[in-house]
N, C-alpha and C positions, 0 to 999 in steps of 0.2 A: 528339528524332529519332535519338538514338544507338541506339534499339532497332529501327529500321526494318529490314525484311527486304530482302534483295537481289533477290528475285524477286516478281513480281506474278501473281496468279491470272489465268486467261484469261477474258475477257468475250466471250460468243458471242451476237450479236444475231440470228442466224438458226439457232436450234437445230434439228437434224435429228430423224429418227424415233427415234434411240437415246435421246432424252430424253423420249419420250412416256410417258404414264402406264402403258401396257401393258408397258413395259420395266422398270418400277420394282419392286424387291424389298423396299423399305421406304420410308417417307417420314414427316416430322414436323417439329415445332418451327416453327409458322407465325407470321406477323406481318401487320399490316394498316395501311393508310393510306387516308384519304378526302380527295379533292380538293375544291375549292370548288364544282365543278359537280355533285358527287355520285358521280363515278367512284371505284370502289374498286380499290386495288391490294393484292394480298397476295403473300406469298412464303413459301417453306419450303425444306427441303433434303432431298436424296435421294442416290442413286448408290451403287454397290457393294452389298454384302450387308447392311451395318449401319452404325452410327455408333460410333466414327470409322473412316474408311477414306480412303485416298488417292483413291478413286474418287468420293467425295462431291462434290456440286455444289449450288449454290443456284439457285433458279429464281423467276421473277416471273410472276404471273398478274393478270388484270384483269377487272372486271365493269362493264358499262355500264348494268345494270338493278338496281343497288343490292343485288347479292349473290345474285340468283336464278340467274344463269348466269355461267360463268367461261370466259375464254379463256386457255389456257396451253400451253406456256411462251412468254412474250414474249422472254425472254432467259435465259441460263444463265451462271453464274459457276463455272468449273471450277478445280480444283486443278492442280498441276503435279507429277504423280507422279515425273517424271524428276528433280525437285529435292526430293523428299520433302516437298512442300508441299500441305497440305489446305486447302480452302475450305469454310467451314461457317457456320451460324447467321446467315442474312440477317436484318436488322432494318430496317424501314421507319419513316419519320417525316416529317411535314410541319412545316417550321419556321415561325416567325412571319411570314416573307415569302412563305409559300405555296410554297416550293420543296420538292420531294420529295428526301429523302435515302435512299439505299440503302446501308446499312452491311453489312459482313460481316467475319468473323474469318478471318485467315490463320494457320495453324499450321505453322511451318517446323521440322520435327523435327530437321533437321541442326544447328540452333543449339544444341540440347540434347545431341545425341549427342556433340559434341566433349568434353563433360565427363562423359559417361556418366551423366548424371542430368538430371532435368527442369529446364529453365532458363526463367525467366519471359520472357526475350527472344524466345522462339520463338512467342509469342502476340501478335498485333497487330491493331488495328482499321483497316479501310480503308473508303472510301466513294466513291460517285459521286453527283452532284447533277443533278437535272432542274429547270431554271428554270420550265418550264411543263408541269406534269403533266396539264393538261387538253387539251394539243395532241393532234391526231389521231395523229401520230407522235412518240413520246417521244424527246427528244434528251438524252443523258446526257454529263456531263463525263468527262474522263479519270479513271481510278481514282487516288485520292490517299490517302497515308498520313494517318491521323487521330491515332492515339495508341497507345502500347503497351497491351496488355491485351485482355481478352475481353469484348466487348459483347453483351448478351443482352436488353436492355430499352430502351425509348424514353428519350431525354433529357428533362430537366425545364428549363423556362424560368422563372427567378425574376422577381419584380416589378421588380427593378433591371435586367433585361435579360440577366443572365448565363445561360449554358447550362451545365447540369451533366450530364456524360456518365459513366455508371457502368461504364466499362471496367475490369475488375478484374484484379488480380494473384492468380492462383489459389493460390499458395503463400505469400503474405504473411499475417502474422497481424493486419493491420489492413485495414479496408475502404478501398479506393482508388477515386478517381473523378477526372475531368478537368473543368476549368472553361474556358469561352471567354467573353471579354468583348468579342469583335469579330465576333459573328455567325457563328462557326464557322470563321473564317480560321485561328486558332491555338487550341490547347488546352494548358493547363498542369496539371501533376499536383497533386493534393490528397490529403490523408490524413484519413480519419474515424477513428472509435473502433476499439478492438481488437475483432476479430471474435468473435461466437458461433461455435464450431467448425462448419465447413461445407466440403464439397468444392467447392461452387460458390456464389459470392455472389449473382449475378443480382439486384442491388440496384436499388431505385427510391427516389427522394427526393421528398417532398412539402413544399412551403412552406406552413406554417400561417398563419392570419390574423394572428397576433401576430408573425410573422417567424421563428418557430422552424423549423429544417430537421429533418424527420423522415425518417431513412433506415430502410427496411425491407429485409431480406435473407433469402434462403433459408436454412433451417436445419432440423435434425431435430426433429420433434415440434411445433414452433411457429416462427413467423418470428422472426428476430433484429431488434433495433432499436438505433439510436444517434441522439442528438440534438445539435444545435448551436443555441445561443442568440445567436451573434454572426456569423451569415452564413457559417459554414463555417470560421472561424479556429480554433476549438477544438470538439471533439466529446466526448461521453460515451463510455465504453467500452460495447461491445455487451452487450445483455441480452435474455433471451427476452421477446417480446411476447405479449400475451394473445390471440393469433390462431393457432389450430391450422394446421399445415402439414406435409405429409409429405416435406419436403425436395424441393421442386419450385418451378418458376417461378410467379409470381403477377403481378397487374397492379394498379397504384395510380395514380390521377389525379384532380385536381380537375375537376369539370364546370362548365359555364358558369353553372349555377344556383347555384354555390357549394358544393354538396354534394360529398363525396368518394366516389369509386367504388373499391371493392376487388373484384377477381375472384380467387378462391382455391379450391383444393381443400380444402373444410372438413372435414378429417380429419387426425389426427396421425400416421397410419400408412400409409394407402392413398391413391393418387391417384384419389379418387372424389369424388362430391358437389361438382362444380364449381358454385360459387354466386357470384352478383353481390350485393354488399352496398352500401348507401348509409349515409353518416354525415352528420348535421347539425352535428356538433361537432368537425370536423377529425380524425376517426378515433379519438376517445376512446371512443365507443360506436358500435355499428352497429345502427340502429333499424329498418332494412328490409332484406329479402333476397328473392332469387328463385333457386330451384334451376334451373340451366341444364341439367345432365346428371348423373344419379346414377351413371352407369357409370364404368369406369376410363378417365379421360381426363387430358390434361395440357397444360401450356404455353400458357395463354391470353395473347392480346394483344388490345387493343381500341382503338377510336377513337370520338370523338363527331363525327358529321358536321355540316355546316352547318345542317341542319334539326333538329338536336338528337338525332337517332336514334343509338343506341349499336350499333356493329358489333363483334362479338367472334368471334375465331377460336381454335381449339385443335385438338389432334390426339387420335386414338383408335387404340390398337393399332398402333404404328409399323411393326412387322414382322409383324403378324397381320391386323388389320382394315384397316390402311394408309389411314386416313381423315383428311382435313383437313375440319373442320366449321366452319360459319358460323352465328351467331345474330344476329338483328336485334331489338332490344328498345328500350324507352324507360324513362326514369326512372319514369314512371307505372306501368309494369309492375312494377318493383322495389318501389315504394311499396305496391302492392296485393298483392304476393306471388304474382301470377299474371299471365298475359298478358291485358291489357285493351285494348290498342291493336289495331285491326282488322288492321293490316299487320305486326304483330309475329310472329315465329316463332323457334323454336330448332331446332337439329339439322339444318340444311340442309347436305348434303354438297357441298363445293367440289371435292374430288378423292378418288377411291377407286381405289387400284391393285388389280389383280385378284389373286385368290388363286393363279391359275395364269397368271403373266405370259408374255409372248411371248419368253421366254429359255429356250433348251433346257436340260434338266437338266445335261447335260455342261458347259455354259458356267457355270451357277450353281455347280456343284461346283468348277470351276477358279477362279472368283472367290473362293469361300469359302476354298479352300486358299491362294491368294495373300494374302488378307486375314489369315488365321490366322497365316501365317508372318511377315507384317509386324507384326502385333500382338504376337507373341511377342518379336520383336526390340525393339519399343518398350517392352514391359513390362519387359524386362531393363534398359532404360535408365531405368526408373521414370517413364514417361509415364502409365501407367495403374495 
């Protein structure tokens, strides 16, 4: 708790027109959750002229028809520009008790400015919890500090009930994560292996059938990996995995069938060829694949709904096309290498901000000038 920030982002449960899609100059980095009834929640972030910006905000959207239509924004999490505090990177997750967790990262730049250099204490993960995400009106807990670090992926639940939360320290030379043995009440810091060099970890952990913990992390050219044979007490140093990746977020999860799902930009240089892979042998080989999108896209997140369907979200052209995209597929589609389920589809647009937003050019220029001046100051303090 010594890293907790003194200020908390603003949660707005009645966002006005200024948060509408027609006001957005960019948007990206989505996440998704499926409730027991089939309701889908998704979130992403926007605000300002780009990322990062003190004008950034996280938003929440919902679908009652399994992804065909979306209502947004249901709520917004705003930064506190007056305190040099940015809110970014919403992450949704349904825990084993079917509670919905809404995580986000707070970046408090003043904590680093005191030393005129980037300070890991300025990045912290916060959350709100909804006990009944199938209720007509969602009721969220008060925001709570979860752990130091930058969370960008869903937690993993181990067979023994422990939760592993990969909130990372961006300047540490080891992979970091947090462990909870009490259902998310408290989180304790843990250290994995030495990193394969990367500007952003964005790690996920899979528990293999033999109990091995397999950590995959973002890296240049291919994913990095680290292993633990003793439940996380010790880890191997990171090494390149035989999985191409152009230094971007991916998704890794065991499905109820026992197969392992990987969603990844299958290219070592470009964020293209977003592909869903299935493994029958705990990720040692990938025997089936389905190309979701050959275009330049990024940052997939996914969930398996109660009916077994896989829902996947990702972004395209954050500042150009400004699209949040949803695909609905099944394991059978991936095994066949093509869509075979009657209800499956790829490429449904959840949200698309207009090329010509309802923001006057003079206002866009003012926002850009303010953001540029702030970014210059932060760059001098070595934040970027």
